[in-house]
C-alpha positions as CSV (number, residue, x, y, z in Angstrom):
1,X,14.1,-26.6,150.0
2,X,12.5,-24.4,153.0
3,X,12.4,-27.8,155.2
4,X,15.5,-29.0,154.7
5,X,16.5,-25.5,155.7
6,X,15.0,-26.2,159.1
7,X,16.2,-29.4,159.5
8,X,19.6,-28.2,159.4
9,X,19.0,-25.4,161.4
10,X,17.7,-27.2,164.5
11,X,20.9,-29.5,164.0
12,X,22.8,-26.8,163.9
13,X,21.1,-25.6,167.0
14,X,21.1,-29.5,168.5
15,X,24.4,-30.5,168.4
16,X,26.5,-28.5,170.3
17,X,24.6,-29.4,173.2
18,X,24.9,-32.9,172.7
19,X,28.3,-33.1,174.5
20,X,26.7,-31.4,177.7
21,X,23.5,-33.9,177.6
22,X,25.3,-37.1,177.0
23,X,28.1,-35.9,180.0
24,X,25.1,-35.0,182.6
25,X,23.5,-38.4,181.5
26,X,27.1,-40.0,182.3
27,X,27.3,-38.3,185.7
28,X,23.7,-39.0,186.6
29,X,24.3,-42.5,186.1
30,X,27.8,-42.5,188.0
31,X,26.0,-41.8,191.3
32,X,22.4,-43.6,190.7
33,X,21.0,-46.4,192.6
34,X,20.2,-48.7,190.3
35,X,17.0,-50.6,190.2
36,X,16.9,-54.3,190.9
37,X,19.1,-56.8,188.4
38,X,17.5,-58.2,185.0
39,X,16.2,-61.9,185.2
40,X,18.7,-63.2,182.6
41,X,18.9,-66.7,183.4
42,X,16.2,-69.3,182.1
43,X,16.1,-72.9,183.9
44,X,15.8,-75.5,181.0
45,X,15.1,-78.6,183.8
46,X,15.3,-79.5,186.9
47,X,14.8,-82.0,189.9
48,X,14.7,-82.3,193.6
49,X,18.5,-82.3,193.7
50,X,19.5,-80.7,190.2
51,X,19.0,-78.0,188.1
52,X,20.6,-77.1,184.2
53,X,21.0,-74.0,182.8
54,X,22.5,-72.9,179.7
55,X,26.3,-72.8,179.2
56,X,27.9,-69.6,180.3
57,X,31.2,-68.8,181.5
58,X,29.0,-67.9,185.2
59,X,27.5,-71.4,185.1
60,X,30.2,-73.1,184.5
61,X,32.7,-72.1,187.1
62,X,33.4,-74.0,189.7
63,X,32.0,-73.4,193.3
64,X,28.5,-72.3,195.0
65,X,26.3,-69.5,194.0
66,X,22.8,-68.4,194.2
67,X,19.8,-68.4,191.9
68,X,17.3,-65.6,192.5
69,X,14.1,-65.4,190.8
70,X,11.1,-63.7,191.6
71,X,9.6,-64.4,194.7
72,X,12.3,-66.8,196.1
73,X,16.1,-67.3,195.5
74,X,18.0,-71.0,195.5
75,X,21.7,-72.6,196.7
76,X,23.5,-73.9,193.8
77,X,26.1,-76.1,194.5
78,X,28.4,-77.5,192.1
79,X,28.8,-78.9,187.9
80,X,27.7,-82.3,187.8
81,X,27.8,-82.2,184.3
82,X,28.3,-80.1,181.4
83,X,28.3,-80.8,177.5
84,X,28.5,-77.7,174.4
85,X,25.1,-76.0,175.4
86,X,24.1,-76.8,179.7
87,X,25.3,-77.2,182.6
88,X,23.7,-79.7,185.3
89,X,24.8,-78.2,189.1
90,X,23.7,-79.3,192.3
91,X,20.7,-77.7,193.4
92,X,21.6,-77.8,197.2
93,X,18.2,-75.3,198.5
94,X,15.2,-73.6,197.3
95,X,12.8,-71.4,198.9
96,X,10.1,-72.9,196.3
97,X,10.8,-75.3,193.5
98,X,12.6,-74.8,190.4
99,X,10.8,-75.3,187.3
100,X,12.1,-75.1,183.3
101,X,11.3,-71.6,181.8
102,X,12.1,-70.0,185.2
103,X,13.7,-66.9,184.6
104,X,16.3,-65.6,187.6
105,X,19.5,-64.3,187.9
106,X,23.0,-65.6,188.8
107,X,23.9,-64.6,192.5
108,X,27.6,-64.8,194.3
109,X,24.9,-64.3,197.0
110,X,23.7,-67.5,198.1
111,X,21.0,-66.8,200.7
112,X,19.7,-63.8,202.0
113,X,18.4,-65.3,205.1
114,X,21.0,-64.3,207.7
115,X,19.8,-67.4,209.7
116,X,21.1,-69.6,206.9
117,X,24.3,-68.9,208.7
118,X,23.5,-71.2,211.6
119,X,24.6,-68.7,214.6
120,X,22.7,-66.6,216.4
121,X,22.2,-63.4,215.5
122,X,20.0,-60.5,216.4
123,X,18.7,-57.1,214.5
124,X,20.1,-53.9,215.9
125,X,19.4,-50.4,214.8
126,X,22.4,-48.1,214.7
127,X,22.0,-44.8,214.9
128,X,23.2,-42.4,212.5
129,X,22.9,-38.4,211.3
130,X,20.9,-39.6,208.7
131,X,18.5,-42.0,210.5
132,X,18.2,-45.5,212.1
133,X,20.6,-48.3,210.1
134,X,19.5,-51.7,210.6
135,X,22.3,-54.3,210.9
136,X,22.9,-58.3,212.0
137,X,24.6,-59.0,215.2
138,X,26.7,-62.0,215.5
139,X,28.2,-62.5,218.5
140,X,31.6,-63.5,218.9
141,X,33.5,-65.8,221.6
142,X,35.5,-62.3,221.0
143,X,33.4,-59.5,222.7
144,X,35.6,-57.0,222.6
145,X,37.5,-57.5,219.1
146,X,34.9,-56.8,216.8
147,X,34.4,-57.7,212.4
148,X,32.5,-54.6,210.1
149,X,31.2,-55.9,207.1
150,X,30.1,-53.6,204.3
151,X,28.5,-54.3,201.5
152,X,29.2,-52.6,198.1
153,X,27.0,-50.4,195.3
154,X,23.7,-51.6,193.9
155,X,24.1,-54.5,196.9
156,X,22.8,-54.8,200.5
157,X,23.8,-56.3,203.7
158,X,23.2,-60.1,202.4
159,X,26.5,-59.3,200.0
160,X,29.0,-59.6,203.5
161,X,27.6,-62.5,204.8
162,X,29.9,-64.9,203.4
163,X,32.4,-63.3,205.5
164,X,31.6,-64.5,208.6
165,X,32.1,-67.6,208.7
166,X,36.1,-66.5,208.7
167,X,35.0,-64.2,211.1
168,X,33.8,-66.8,213.2
169,X,36.6,-69.1,213.2
170,X,38.7,-66.0,214.9
171,X,35.7,-66.0,217.1
172,X,35.0,-62.2,216.4
173,X,31.9,-60.5,217.1
174,X,30.5,-59.8,214.0
175,X,28.1,-56.6,212.6
176,X,26.5,-56.8,209.4
177,X,25.7,-52.9,208.5
178,X,23.5,-51.2,206.0
179,X,23.9,-47.4,204.8
180,X,22.3,-44.9,203.1
181,X,20.5,-45.4,199.8
182,X,20.6,-49.0,200.1
183,X,17.2,-50.3,200.2
184,X,17.3,-51.1,204.2
185,X,18.2,-47.8,205.9
186,X,17.3,-43.9,205.6
187,X,17.7,-42.0,202.1
188,X,19.7,-39.7,202.0
189,X,19.1,-35.7,200.9
190,X,19.8,-35.7,197.6
191,X,19.0,-40.0,197.4
192,X,22.4,-40.5,195.5
193,X,25.3,-42.9,195.8
194,X,28.4,-40.3,196.6
195,X,31.1,-43.3,195.6
196,X,31.8,-43.7,199.3
197,X,32.4,-40.2,199.8
198,X,29.7,-39.5,202.4
199,X,29.0,-43.3,203.4
200,X,31.5,-43.8,205.1
201,X,29.7,-42.1,208.2
202,X,27.5,-44.9,207.9
203,X,30.2,-47.0,209.1
204,X,31.9,-44.5,211.6
205,X,28.4,-44.7,213.1
206,X,28.8,-48.3,213.5
207,X,31.9,-48.6,214.7
208,X,31.2,-46.0,217.4
209,X,28.1,-48.6,218.1
210,X,30.5,-51.5,218.3
211,X,32.8,-49.3,220.8
212,X,29.8,-48.6,223.5
213,X,29.5,-52.2,223.3
214,X,33.0,-52.8,224.3
215,X,34.4,-53.4,221.2
216,X,38.3,-52.5,221.9
217,X,40.0,-54.0,218.6
218,X,37.7,-53.6,214.8
219,X,38.4,-55.9,211.3
220,X,37.0,-54.2,208.6
221,X,35.3,-56.6,205.8
222,X,34.7,-54.3,202.8
223,X,33.0,-55.3,199.5
224,X,33.4,-53.7,196.3
225,X,32.6,-49.9,197.0
226,X,32.6,-51.3,201.0
227,X,36.5,-51.7,200.1
228,X,36.2,-47.7,199.5
229,X,34.7,-47.0,202.3
230,X,36.2,-48.6,205.2
231,X,39.4,-46.6,203.7
232,X,37.6,-43.5,204.1
233,X,37.1,-44.2,207.6
234,X,40.4,-45.7,208.1
235,X,41.2,-42.5,207.1
236,X,38.5,-39.8,208.3
237,X,36.6,-41.6,211.4
238,X,37.0,-40.4,215.2
239,X,37.4,-44.2,216.0
240,X,39.7,-44.7,213.2
241,X,42.5,-46.1,215.9
242,X,39.9,-48.8,216.4
243,X,40.6,-50.7,213.1
244,X,43.3,-53.2,213.1
245,X,42.9,-54.4,209.6
246,X,41.3,-54.6,206.5
247,X,39.6,-57.4,204.4
248,X,39.2,-55.8,201.2
249,X,37.1,-58.2,198.4
250,X,37.2,-56.7,194.8
251,X,37.7,-53.4,195.9
252,X,37.2,-50.0,194.6
253,X,40.4,-48.4,194.8
254,X,40.2,-45.6,192.0
255,X,36.7,-44.6,191.1
256,X,38.4,-43.6,187.6
257,X,39.9,-47.0,186.8
258,X,36.6,-48.7,188.0
259,X,34.6,-46.5,185.7
260,X,36.2,-47.0,182.7
261,X,36.1,-50.2,183.0
262,X,32.5,-50.4,183.3
263,X,32.2,-47.8,180.4
264,X,34.6,-50.5,178.2
265,X,32.2,-53.8,179.7
266,X,28.9,-51.9,178.4
267,X,30.2,-49.9,175.4
268,X,29.9,-46.7,176.6
269,X,32.3,-43.9,175.3
270,X,35.2,-42.5,177.2
271,X,34.9,-38.9,176.5
272,X,31.7,-37.9,178.3
273,X,32.4,-40.4,181.2
274,X,36.0,-38.2,181.7
275,X,33.6,-35.0,181.8
276,X,31.3,-36.7,184.2
277,X,33.5,-37.7,186.6
278,X,35.4,-34.6,186.6
279,X,31.6,-32.8,186.8
280,X,30.6,-34.5,190.4
281,X,34.2,-33.9,191.7
282,X,33.5,-29.6,190.7
283,X,31.9,-27.0,193.0
284,X,28.8,-26.3,191.6
285,X,29.2,-28.3,188.3
286,X,28.2,-31.8,190.8
287,X,24.7,-30.5,191.0
288,X,24.3,-31.4,187.4
289,X,24.0,-34.9,188.5
290,X,21.6,-34.4,191.6
291,X,24.4,-34.3,194.0
292,X,24.2,-32.2,197.0
293,X,28.0,-32.1,197.9
294,X,30.9,-33.0,195.5
295,X,33.0,-35.8,195.8
296,X,36.4,-36.0,196.1
297,X,37.9,-38.1,193.4
298,X,41.4,-37.2,193.9
299,X,40.9,-37.8,197.4
300,X,39.9,-41.4,196.3
301,X,42.4,-42.6,194.9
302,X,44.1,-45.2,197.1
303,X,46.2,-46.5,194.5
304,X,48.6,-43.3,194.9
305,X,47.6,-43.0,198.4
306,X,48.6,-46.7,199.3
307,X,51.2,-45.4,201.4
308,X,49.6,-43.9,203.8
309,X,48.2,-47.3,205.0
310,X,49.5,-48.3,208.2
311,X,47.1,-50.9,209.6
312,X,47.8,-54.9,207.7
313,X,45.5,-55.2,204.6
314,X,44.0,-58.5,202.9
315,X,42.6,-58.0,199.3
316,X,41.2,-61.0,197.5
317,X,40.3,-60.1,193.9
318,X,39.3,-62.5,190.9
319,X,41.5,-61.8,187.9
320,X,38.4,-61.7,185.7
321,X,36.8,-59.1,187.3
322,X,35.4,-56.7,184.9
323,X,34.0,-54.2,187.3
324,X,36.6,-53.7,189.7
325,X,39.9,-54.4,187.4
326,X,42.5,-57.2,189.1
327,X,45.3,-54.4,187.9
328,X,44.2,-51.9,190.8
329,X,44.6,-54.0,193.6
330,X,48.0,-55.6,191.6
331,X,49.0,-52.0,191.7
332,X,47.9,-51.3,195.1
333,X,50.0,-54.3,196.4
334,X,53.0,-53.1,194.9
335,X,52.4,-49.6,196.0
336,X,52.7,-50.7,200.3
337,X,53.6,-54.3,200.0
338,X,54.7,-54.3,203.7
339,X,51.1,-53.5,205.0
340,X,49.2,-55.3,201.9
341,X,48.9,-59.0,201.2
342,X,47.2,-59.7,197.5
343,X,45.7,-63.3,197.1
344,X,44.2,-63.7,193.4
345,X,41.5,-65.8,192.1
346,X,42.3,-67.0,188.8
347,X,38.3,-67.1,185.9
348,X,36.9,-65.3,189.1
349,X,34.6,-62.2,188.8
350,X,33.4,-59.3,190.7
351,X,33.2,-60.7,194.2
352,X,32.9,-64.0,193.5
353,X,36.1,-65.1,195.1
354,X,34.5,-67.0,198.1
355,X,31.8,-68.7,195.8
356,X,34.8,-70.1,193.2
357,X,37.1,-71.2,196.1
358,X,35.7,-71.1,199.7
359,X,38.5,-73.3,201.3
360,X,40.9,-70.6,199.5
361,X,38.7,-67.7,200.6
362,X,38.9,-68.3,204.3
363,X,42.4,-70.3,204.4
364,X,43.3,-67.2,203.4
365,X,42.2,-64.7,205.6
366,X,42.6,-67.2,208.4
367,X,46.6,-67.2,207.2
368,X,46.4,-63.3,207.3
369,X,45.7,-63.1,210.6
370,X,48.3,-64.9,211.9
371,X,50.9,-63.5,209.8
372,X,49.8,-60.0,210.1
373,X,50.6,-60.3,213.6
374,X,46.7,-59.0,214.6
375,X,46.5,-59.4,218.3
376,X,42.9,-61.3,218.7
C-alpha cells in the first residue's frame, strides 16, 4: 500500500498545478512565432503540364495556388480532371521538376519571387525602432499615392504580393513591408508575437518612409493579422491622416474570436485559452507567456470599435475561413455600414480569396476605389 500512497500523494500534489501549466502553455502558444508548416501533401504523378494530387477540399478548389516543397515551389493552375480519390491540375510553372512521391504543402502564395509580378521593383530598407526592415518597392504612375502591403502572422512579405496587381491597375506605388519577427527583419527583444499591438509600429515606420519619398495618400492592404496591424496604425500612427482607405483580406478583427476558432480547429479546450487570453493582457501575468509588455486585447476588438473608423474599408473574406471567422467580418460591416464594404467568397478558406477567384477579387477592389470616392 505504501507505493499507492506515494502515487496518490504525487497526484494530489500535481493535479492542482495542471490548470496553471496548461494555461501557461496556451499563453506561450498564442504569442509564439511558429516554424515552417508541415509538408503534408504528396504528388501522385506529374508531367510537364499537369500534376496529380490526392483529392481534398483544398486541392479541389477552383483557381490558382502554390505548392511549396523542400528546395522549390510550383505554380498550380486550375482543375483539369478529378475522380473520387484524385485531382489533376494544370502545372503552370515549377522551379524544379515535380515527381511522384514528392511531399510539400498547399499554399495561397503562388510564388515567393517578387520578379514574377513582371514589374520593376527594388529592395529598400525601412528604418525602424527595432532595426532595419527590408521591403520591396514597386514604382507606380502615381508617386504620391502609395499602397502598403502587410502580411499576416506565421507568414512573410511574399503573402501580400497577390495584392500588387490591383494596386498597379490604379497606378499606385506599392511597398511590400516586413516587420519584427517575420524572418526577414529584426527580432523583437522578447522574440514574441504581440498580435499587432507592437507590430503596428513597423507599419508606422513604413508610412513615414513613404511620406519621406513623396507619398501624400496611403492605402493599406492588410492580410490576416496584417489587417489588425493596419487598424492599429490607423488609430495610433502620427501619419494616420495619410491613410485614405484599407483593403483587409481574411482580417483578424477580434483576437478572442480568432483564438477560439483556432482552438476548435485544433481540438484545444476553451477554458485554458480564456485564462491565457486574460493573462497576456494583464499586468505581471503577461510575463508567463514570455512577453515583455502586456497585449491590450480589449483595444484590439474592432467589431466593438467599428464605428470609430472614418475611412473607407474593403473586406475580402472567405465564408469557410476556419482561422479568422467570416462571422466577425459580417459583424464588423454591420456595425459600420457607411464605411465598411464586405465582399464574401463562398467555399474559400483563410487568405485564399484571390486564389479561388482572382477576377472577382481584383474587380471588387477596382469597384471599391470607384464607389468609395478615394481620389487617386
